[in-house]
MMTF fields as JSON, N, C-alpha, C and O atoms, coordinates in Angstrom:
{
  "mmtfVersion": "1.0.0",
  "mmtfProducer": "UNKNOWN",
  "numBonds": 475,
  "numAtoms": 476,
  "numGroups": 119,
  "numChains": 1,
  "numModels": 1,
  "chainsPerModel": [1],
  "groupsPerChain": [119],
  "chainIdList": ["A"],
  "bondAtomList": [4, 2, 8, 6, 12, 10, 16, 14, 20, 18, 24, 22, 28, 26, 32, 30, 36, 34, 40, 38, 44, 42, 48, 46, 52, 50, 56, 54, 60, 58, 64, 62, 68, 66, 72, 70, 76, 74, 80, 78, 84, 82, 88, 86, 92, 90, 96, 94, 100, 98, 104, 102, 108, 106, 112, 110, 116, 114, 120, 118, 124, 122, 128, 126, 132, 130, 136, 134, 140, 138, 144, 142, 148, 146, 152, 150, 156, 154, 160, 158, 164, 162, 168, 166, 172, 170, 176, 174, 180, 178, 184, 182, 188, 186, 192, 190, 196, 194, 200, 198, 204, 202, 208, 206, 212, 210, 216, 214, 220, 218, 224, 222, 228, 226, 232, 230, 236, 234, 240, 238, 244, 242, 248, 246, 252, 250, 256, 254, 260, 258, 264, 262, 268, 266, 272, 270, 276, 274, 280, 278, 284, 282, 288, 286, 292, 290, 296, 294, 300, 298, 304, 302, 308, 306, 312, 310, 316, 314, 320, 318, 324, 322, 328, 326, 332, 330, 336, 334, 340, 338, 344, 342, 348, 346, 352, 350, 356, 354, 360, 358, 364, 362, 368, 366, 372, 370, 376, 374, 380, 378, 384, 382, 388, 386, 392, 390, 396, 394, 400, 398, 404, 402, 408, 406, 412, 410, 416, 414, 420, 418, 424, 422, 428, 426, 432, 430, 436, 434, 440, 438, 444, 442, 448, 446, 452, 450, 456, 454, 460, 458, 464, 462, 468, 466, 472, 470],
  "bondOrderList": [1, 1, 1, 1, 1, 1, 1, 1, 1, 1, 1, 1, 1, 1, 1, 1, 1, 1, 1, 1, 1, 1, 1, 1, 1, 1, 1, 1, 1, 1, 1, 1, 1, 1, 1, 1, 1, 1, 1, 1, 1, 1, 1, 1, 1, 1, 1, 1, 1, 1, 1, 1, 1, 1, 1, 1, 1, 1, 1, 1, 1, 1, 1, 1, 1, 1, 1, 1, 1, 1, 1, 1, 1, 1, 1, 1, 1, 1, 1, 1, 1, 1, 1, 1, 1, 1, 1, 1, 1, 1, 1, 1, 1, 1, 1, 1, 1, 1, 1, 1, 1, 1, 1, 1, 1, 1, 1, 1, 1, 1, 1, 1, 1, 1, 1, 1, 1, 1],
  "groupList": [{"groupName": "UNK", "atomNameList": ["N", "CA", "C", "O"], "elementList": ["N", "C", "C", "O"], "formalChargeList": [0, 0, 0, 0], "bondAtomList": [1, 0, 2, 1, 3, 2], "bondOrderList": [1, 1, 2], "singleLetterCode": "X", "chemCompType": "L-PEPTIDE LINKING"}],
  "groupTypeList": [0, 0, 0, 0, 0, 0, 0, 0, 0, 0, 0, 0, 0, 0, 0, 0, 0, 0, 0, 0, 0, 0, 0, 0, 0, 0, 0, 0, 0, 0, 0, 0, 0, 0, 0, 0, 0, 0, 0, 0, 0, 0, 0, 0, 0, 0, 0, 0, 0, 0, 0, 0, 0, 0, 0, 0, 0, 0, 0, 0, 0, 0, 0, 0, 0, 0, 0, 0, 0, 0, 0, 0, 0, 0, 0, 0, 0, 0, 0, 0, 0, 0, 0, 0, 0, 0, 0, 0, 0, 0, 0, 0, 0, 0, 0, 0, 0, 0, 0, 0, 0, 0, 0, 0, 0, 0, 0, 0, 0, 0, 0, 0, 0, 0, 0, 0, 0, 0, 0],
  "groupIdList": [1, 2, 3, 4, 5, 6, 7, 8, 9, 10, 11, 12, 13, 14, 15, 16, 17, 18, 19, 20, 21, 22, 23, 24, 25, 26, 27, 28, 29, 30, 31, 32, 33, 34, 35, 36, 37, 38, 39, 40, 41, 42, 43, 44, 45, 46, 47, 48, 49, 50, 51, 52, 53, 54, 55, 56, 57, 58, 59, 60, 61, 62, 63, 64, 65, 66, 67, 68, 69, 70, 71, 72, 73, 74, 75, 76, 77, 78, 79, 80, 81, 82, 83, 84, 85, 86, 87, 88, 89, 90, 91, 92, 93, 94, 95, 96, 97, 98, 99, 100, 101, 102, 103, 104, 105, 106, 107, 108, 109, 110, 111, 112, 113, 114, 115, 116, 117, 118, 119],
  "secStructList": [7, 7, 7, 2, 2, 2, 2, 2, 2, 1, 7, 2, 2, 2, 2, 2, 2, 2, 2, 2, 2, 2, 2, 2, 6, 1, 4, 4, 4, 7, 1, 1, 3, 3, 3, 3, 3, 3, 3, 3, 3, 6, 6, 3, 3, 3, 3, 3, 3, 3, 3, 3, 1, 7, 7, 7, 7, 1, 1, 7, 7, 7, 7, 7, 2, 2, 2, 2, 2, 2, 2, 2, 2, 2, 2, 2, 2, 2, 2, 2, 2, 2, 2, 2, 2, 2, 2, 2, 2, 2, 2, 2, 2, 2, 2, 2, 6, 6, 7, 7, 1, 1, 6, 6, 7, 7, 7, 1, 2, 2, 2, 2, 2, 2, 2, 2, 2, 6, 7],
  "xCoordList": [-6.756, -6.275, -6.876, -8.083, -6.03, -6.501, -7.057, -6.587, -8.065, -8.569, -7.545, -6.673, -7.658, -6.659, -6.541, -5.445, -7.663, -7.639, -6.846, -6.021, -7.097, -6.36, -4.891, -4.016, -4.632, -3.26, -2.481, -1.289, -3.127, -2.462, -2.109, -1.167, -2.836, -2.585, -1.457, -0.947, -1.055, -0.017, 1.371, 1.598, 2.277, 3.671, 4.335, 3.817, 5.473, 6.167, 6.529, 6.496, 6.871, 7.202, 5.969, 6.078, 4.804, 3.578, 3.232, 2.814, 3.403, 3.136, 4.049, 3.6, 5.337, 6.291, 5.924, 6.022, 5.498, 5.105, 3.874, 3.802, 2.911, 1.723, 2.127, 1.648, 3.01, 3.479, 4.198, 3.977, 5.057, 5.775, 4.822, 5.029, 3.78, 2.806, 2.052, 1.822, 1.673, 0.954, 1.849, 1.406, 3.091, 4.034, 4.276, 4.395, 4.349, 4.667, 3.558, 3.83, 2.321, 1.226, 0.852, -0.049, 1.503, 1.15, 1.944, 3.035, 1.391, 2.057, 3.341, 4.32, 3.341, 4.497, 5.731, 6.82, 5.594, 6.759, 7.549, 8.558, 7.118, 7.833, 8.772, 8.681, 9.649, 10.634, 12.03, 12.242, 12.975, 14.358, 14.899, 15.555, 14.631, 15.052, 13.798, 13.004, 13.617, 12.422, 12.854, 13.054, 12.993, 13.43, 12.262, 11.776, 11.819, 10.717, 11.157, 11.409, 11.249, 11.661, 10.7, 10.229, 10.419, 9.659, 10.468, 11.216, 10.315, 11.113, 10.318, 9.526, 10.541, 9.848, 10.57, 11.794, 9.792, 10.364, 9.439, 8.361, 9.857, 9.095, 7.678, 6.698, 7.595, 6.315, 5.436, 4.337, 5.882, 5.131, 5.99, 7.212, 5.373, 6.135, 6.066, 5.001, 7.201, 7.311, 7.844, 8.423, 7.65, 8.142, 8.866, 8.628, 9.763, 10.531, 10.366, 10.565, 10.006, 9.839, 10.661, 10.549, 11.499, 12.271, 12.088, 12.496, 11.478, 11.232, 11.92, 11.907, 12.524, 13.153, 12.899, 13.195, 12.359, 12.079, 11.129, 10.764, 10.731, 9.806, 8.43, 7.995, 7.757, 6.398, 5.455, 5.298, 4.826, 3.963, 2.487, 1.638, 2.174, 0.768, 0.226, 0.954, -1.053, -1.672, -1.984, -1.811, -2.439, -2.759, -1.612, -1.141, -1.171, -0.118, -0.704, -1.839, 0.076, -0.37, -0.246, 0.711, -1.236, -1.165, -0.305, -0.54, 0.686, 1.551, 1.203, 0.92, 1.229, 0.95, 2.175, 3.289, 1.96, 3.059, 4.051, 5.256, 3.546, 4.432, 5.355, 6.538, 4.826, 5.645, 6.757, 7.903, 6.423, 7.445, 8.504, 9.686, 8.108, 9.068, 9.98, 11.193, 9.406, 10.199, 11.179, 12.351, 10.701, 11.588, 12.707, 13.847, 12.389, 13.41, 14.476, 15.667, 14.058, 15.033, 15.847, 17.045, 15.212, 15.951, 16.999, 18.131, 16.623, 17.585, 18.698, 19.87, 18.34, 19.341, 20.295, 21.508, 19.751, 20.584, 21.506, 22.68, 20.98, 21.783, 22.929, 24.058, 22.647, 23.688, 24.726, 25.925, 24.281, 25.199, 26.079, 27.285, 25.485, 26.236, 27.273, 28.42, 26.872, 27.804, 28.948, 30.096, 28.642, 29.677, 30.663, 31.874, 30.153, 31.04, 31.903, 33.067, 31.347, 32.136, 33.267, 34.385, 32.98, 34.011, 35.092, 36.282, 34.68, 35.665, 36.528, 37.737, 35.918, 36.678, 37.659, 38.797, 37.235, 38.125, 39.302, 40.445, 39.024, 40.105, 41.058, 42.273, 40.523, 41.365, 42.254, 43.437, 41.689, 42.483, 43.582, 44.693, 43.286, 44.312, 45.405, 46.592, 45.002, 45.96, 46.856, 48.069, 46.274, 47.046, 47.967, 49.096, 47.497, 48.334, 49.546, 50.617, 49.377, 50.49, 51.397, 52.453, 51.007, 51.823, 51.767, 52.71, 50.686, 50.554, 49.904, 48.849, 50.534, 49.976, 49.495, 50.295, 48.218, 47.676, 47.927, 48.235, 47.794, 48.087, 49.213, 49.06, 50.331, 51.526, 51.24, 50.703, 51.606, 51.462, 50.017, 49.794, 49.056, 47.666, 47.095, 47.154, 46.539, 45.955, 44.612, 44.467, 43.64, 42.32, 42.39, 41.696, 43.211, 43.391, 42.724, 42.856, 42.017, 41.325, 42.334, 42.172, 43.384, 44.393, 45.116, 45.342, 45.479, 46.14, 45.21, 45.655, 43.943, 42.963, 42.861, 42.81, 42.831, 42.752, 43.985, 43.872, 45.149, 46.373, 46.389, 46.881, 45.856, 45.826, 44.896, 45.141, 43.825, 42.917, 43.598, 43.401, 44.385, 45.064, 46.171, 46.491, 46.758, 47.884, 47.445, 48.286, 46.149, 45.688, 45.716, 45.358],
  "yCoordList": [4.546, 3.181, 2.544, 2.613, 1.937, 1.266, -0.108, -0.774, -0.521, -1.872, -2.886, -2.537, -4.115, -5.143, -5.421, -5.677, -5.373, -5.662, -4.58, -4.893, -3.33, -2.237, -2.274, -2.062, -2.54, -2.591, -3.723, -3.572, -4.841, -5.975, -5.664, -6.245, -4.768, -4.43, -3.418, -3.252, -2.734, -1.714, -2.344, -3.309, -1.782, -2.227, -1.538, -0.538, -2.061, -1.385, 0.064, 0.92, 0.348, 1.715, 2.617, 3.752, 2.115, 2.899, 3.143, 4.242, 2.132, 2.302, 3.367, 4.202, 3.346, 4.337, 5.737, 6.7, 5.855, 7.153, 7.709, 8.908, 6.849, 7.291, 7.764, 8.794, 7.01, 7.388, 8.731, 9.578, 8.936, 10.206, 11.371, 12.469, 11.142, 12.195, 12.602, 13.788, 11.629, 11.931, 12.691, 13.643, 12.285, 12.965, 14.397, 15.294, 14.621, 15.964, 16.978, 18.178, 16.542, 17.486, 17.638, 18.413, 16.936, 17.044, 18.148, 18.5, 18.694, 19.75, 19.239, 19.978, 17.992, 17.468, 17.335, 17.087, 17.493, 17.366, 18.666, 18.711, 19.717, 20.99, 21.123, 22.092, 20.184, 20.216, 20.255, 19.81, 20.789, 20.84, 19.442, 19.185, 18.549, 17.159, 16.306, 16.329, 15.562, 14.749, 13.403, 13.275, 12.419, 11.086, 10.134, 9.961, 9.523, 8.562, 7.33, 7.406, 6.218, 4.97, 3.868, 3.83, 2.98, 1.782, 0.587, 0.672, -0.525, -1.705, -2.962, -2.98, -4.012, -5.277, -6.038, -5.977, -6.745, -7.545, -8.734, -8.582, -9.903, -11.141, -11.008, -11.365, -10.488, -10.412, -9.239, -9.094, -8.405, -7.232, -6.003, -6.063, -4.901, -3.669, -2.799, -2.623, -2.266, -1.345, -0.025, 0.026, 1.045, 2.337, 3.051, 2.797, 3.958, 4.78, 6.215, 6.51, 7.111, 8.521, 9.332, 9.151, 10.239, 11.15, 12.549, 12.826, 13.431, 14.81, 15.743, 15.518, 16.796, 17.794, 19.157, 19.379, 20.06, 21.405, 22.107, 21.575, 23.315, 24.083, 23.44, 22.864, 23.545, 23.026, 24.049, 25.156, 23.673, 24.59, 24.421, 25.082, 23.547, 23.33, 24.527, 25.173, 24.82, 25.957, 25.627, 26.473, 24.413, 24.011, 23.168, 22.25, 23.477, 22.692, 21.44, 21.435, 20.395, 19.164, 19.299, 19.878, 18.753, 18.756, 17.57, 16.433, 17.856, 16.8, 16.554, 17.486, 15.324, 15.007, 15.319, 15.435, 15.448, 15.735, 14.576, 14.787, 13.362, 12.191, 12.227, 11.908, 12.611, 12.693, 13.715, 13.46, 14.871, 15.899, 15.44, 15.72, 14.745, 14.253, 13.201, 13.23, 12.28, 11.233, 11.849, 11.472, 12.798, 13.447, 14.218, 14.214, 14.876, 15.6, 14.645, 14.934, 13.504, 12.531, 11.916, 11.678, 11.659, 11.115, 12.097, 11.71, 13.364, 14.378, 14.534, 14.621, 14.571, 14.683, 13.497, 13.671, 12.294, 11.1, 11.14, 10.783, 11.571, 11.657, 12.645, 12.349, 13.817, 14.827, 14.335, 14.519, 13.716, 13.18, 12.08, 12.051, 11.184, 10.105, 10.659, 10.21, 11.633, 12.236, 12.941, 12.864, 13.628, 14.312, 13.314, 13.533, 12.224, 11.211, 10.547, 10.236, 10.332, 9.754, 10.689, 10.238, 11.999, 12.973, 13.013, 13.029, 13.028, 13.057, 11.792, 11.869, 10.64, 9.395, 9.408, 8.961, 9.911, 9.995, 10.921, 10.591, 12.078, 12.999, 12.371, 12.542, 11.654, 10.977, 9.925, 9.817, 9.156, 8.12, 8.741, 8.213, 9.848, 10.538, 11.068, 10.931, 11.676, 12.199, 11.089, 11.267, 9.96, 8.835, 8.243, 7.864, 8.159, 7.617, 8.503, 8.011, 9.811, 10.733, 10.801, 11.431, 10.164, 10.135, 11.417, 11.727, 12.164, 13.428, 13.148, 12.518, 13.618, 13.498, 14.856, 15.783, 14.99, 16.245, 16.37, 17.454, 15.264, 15.217, 14.202, 13.036, 14.635, 13.803, 12.541, 12.62, 11.382, 10.062, 9.689, 8.934, 10.193, 9.799, 9.38, 10.133, 8.169, 7.653, 7.016, 6.358, 7.204, 6.616, 5.109, 4.351, 4.671, 3.253, 2.741, 1.563, 3.589, 3.149, 2.782, 1.782, 3.608, 3.341, 2.021, 1.237, 1.767, 0.501, -0.678, -1.721, -0.534, -1.588, -1.854, -3.009, -0.79, -0.93, -1.654, -2.512, -1.298, -1.965, -3.432, -4.272, -3.758, -5.158, -5.99, -7.177, -5.366, -6.074, -6.345, -7.406, -5.409, -5.562, -6.605, -7.236, -6.794, -7.725, -9.171, -10.07, -9.408, -10.774, -11.592, -12.77],
  "zCoordList": [-3.29, -3.381, -4.633, -4.863, -5.416, -6.631, -6.29, -5.368, -7.051, -6.815, -7.346, -8.142, -6.908, -7.214, -8.699, -9.197, -9.417, -10.855, -11.603, -12.461, -11.279, -11.922, -11.541, -12.38, -10.289, -9.8, -10.464, -10.733, -10.729, -11.37, -12.817, -13.355, -13.452, -14.853, -15.022, -16.13, -13.943, -14.033, -13.961, -13.232, -14.723, -14.655, -13.456, -12.959, -12.988, -11.879, -12.204, -11.32, -13.457, -13.873, -13.742, -13.279, -14.147, -14.032, -12.566, -12.202, -11.729, -10.292, -9.7, -8.914, -10.074, -9.575, -10.055, -9.294, -11.325, -11.862, -11.146, -10.879, -10.836, -10.09, -8.698, -8.225, -8.041, -6.705, -6.749, -5.883, -7.748, -7.875, -8.141, -7.624, -8.941, -9.222, -7.961, -7.725, -7.163, -5.918, -4.961, -4.319, -4.859, -3.961, -4.41, -3.576, -5.713, -6.213, -5.954, -5.947, -5.743, -5.524, -4.05, -3.729, -3.171, -1.752, -1.085, -1.533, -0.01, 0.749, 1.384, 1.494, 1.798, 2.52, 1.648, 2.166, 0.329, -0.535, -0.639, -1.343, 0.038, 0.0, 1.192, 1.946, 1.363, 2.434, 1.825, 0.697, 2.583, 2.089, 1.857, 0.848, 2.777, 2.622, 2.592, 3.533, 1.53, 1.338, 0.758, -0.449, 1.615, 1.191, 1.391, 2.509, 0.313, 0.363, -0.405, -1.608, 0.263, -0.372, 0.044, 1.18, -0.887, -0.555, -1.018, -1.992, -0.317, -0.637, -0.304, 0.638, -1.089, -0.803, 0.312, 0.436, 1.11, 2.186, 2.425, 2.999, 1.987, 2.124, 1.563, 2.218, 0.338, -0.344, 0.049, -0.487, 0.962, 1.383, 1.133, 1.274, 0.769, 0.552, 1.803, 2.396, 2.187, 3.311, 2.783, 1.698, 3.549, 3.1, 4.227, 5.407, 3.828, 4.743, 4.278, 3.099, 5.184, 4.853, 5.842, 7.055, 5.309, 6.149, 5.591, 4.464, 6.369, 5.959, 6.936, 8.147, 6.396, 7.257, 6.645, 5.471, 7.424, 6.941, 7.885, 8.934, 7.498, 8.315, 8.321, 7.324, 9.446, 9.564, 8.931, 9.446, 7.81, 7.071, 7.402, 6.803, 8.346, 8.687, 9.451, 10.206, 9.254, 9.933, 11.384, 12.262, 11.646, 13.009, 13.546, 12.875, 14.74, 15.359, 15.981, 16.457, 15.968, 16.616, 18.115, 18.629, 18.815, 20.269, 20.699, 20.291, 21.521, 22.034, 23.49, 24.244, 23.862, 25.254, 26.108, 25.597, 27.381, 28.305, 28.333, 28.467, 28.206, 28.208, 26.999, 27.113, 25.849, 24.637, 24.811, 24.44, 25.374, 25.594, 26.58, 26.383, 27.631, 28.624, 27.998, 28.205, 27.239, 26.589, 25.596, 25.563, 24.785, 23.815, 24.511, 24.044, 25.621, 26.378, 26.882, 26.776, 27.433, 27.928, 26.79, 26.947, 25.652, 24.509, 24.006, 23.715, 23.902, 23.466, 24.486, 24.121, 25.764, 26.821, 26.801, 26.916, 26.655, 26.592, 25.371, 25.47, 24.225, 23.006, 23.151, 22.76, 23.711, 23.908, 24.911, 24.7, 25.992, 26.995, 26.4, 26.644, 25.63, 24.999, 24.021, 24.01, 23.202, 22.245, 22.962, 22.525, 24.06, 24.83, 25.426, 25.381, 25.981, 26.552, 25.478, 25.726, 24.299, 23.202, 22.785, 22.536, 22.707, 22.35, 23.423, 23.108, 24.687, 25.78, 25.795, 26.015, 25.565, 25.518, 24.35, 24.494, 23.208, 22.053, 22.337, 22.022, 22.93, 23.283, 24.298, 24.194, 25.268, 26.263, 25.605, 25.93, 24.684, 24.014, 23.153, 23.098, 22.486, 21.699, 22.613, 22.316, 23.73, 24.703, 25.229, 25.34, 25.549, 26.08, 25.026, 25.335, 23.775, 22.704, 22.451, 22.094, 22.637, 22.454, 23.674, 23.617, 24.777, 25.995, 26.803, 27.53, 26.691, 27.418, 28.764, 28.826, 29.852, 31.202, 31.667, 31.796, 31.917, 32.423, 33.92, 34.415, 34.634, 36.07, 36.246, 35.883, 36.796, 36.925, 37.753, 38.858, 37.199, 37.823, 38.175, 39.122, 37.445, 37.638, 36.29, 35.318, 36.242, 35.014, 35.336, 36.366, 34.474, 34.662, 34.435, 35.112, 33.498, 33.261, 32.005, 31.677, 31.302, 30.086, 29.005, 28.305, 28.873, 27.851, 28.136, 27.215, 29.385, 29.739, 29.488, 29.009, 29.798, 29.539, 28.044, 27.621, 27.239, 25.787, 25.233, 24.358, 25.752, 25.296, 25.702, 24.949, 26.888, 27.323, 26.443, 26.224, 25.937, 25.021, 23.687, 23.094, 23.216, 21.928, 22.001, 20.994, 23.176, 23.33, 23.534, 23.569, 23.667, 23.899, 22.651, 22.677]
}
């Protein structure tokens, strides 16, 4: 961390160059996808880091059981939500084309959608 006096003397270009130099020599920069952005927000700088790639660390991080359970539920919820969205999209396409899979049986989503559009 630079002291305030030194930091005040640097131009934004110099600060960016120092940040890029530090990133280029770290282990974490050897990922297939490496997105690092910082942005000002009401006088304070915030940063966003997104890394994707193989874990190159020698020691694995210990995860708590709660973390694993939460991640499992989040992944399960995400997959379930994506599946329901795909099924709903297929149903809406089927209904728009006028295809009946079961004769004289309709779930009613398409009719509800049309009633919203007609208001």
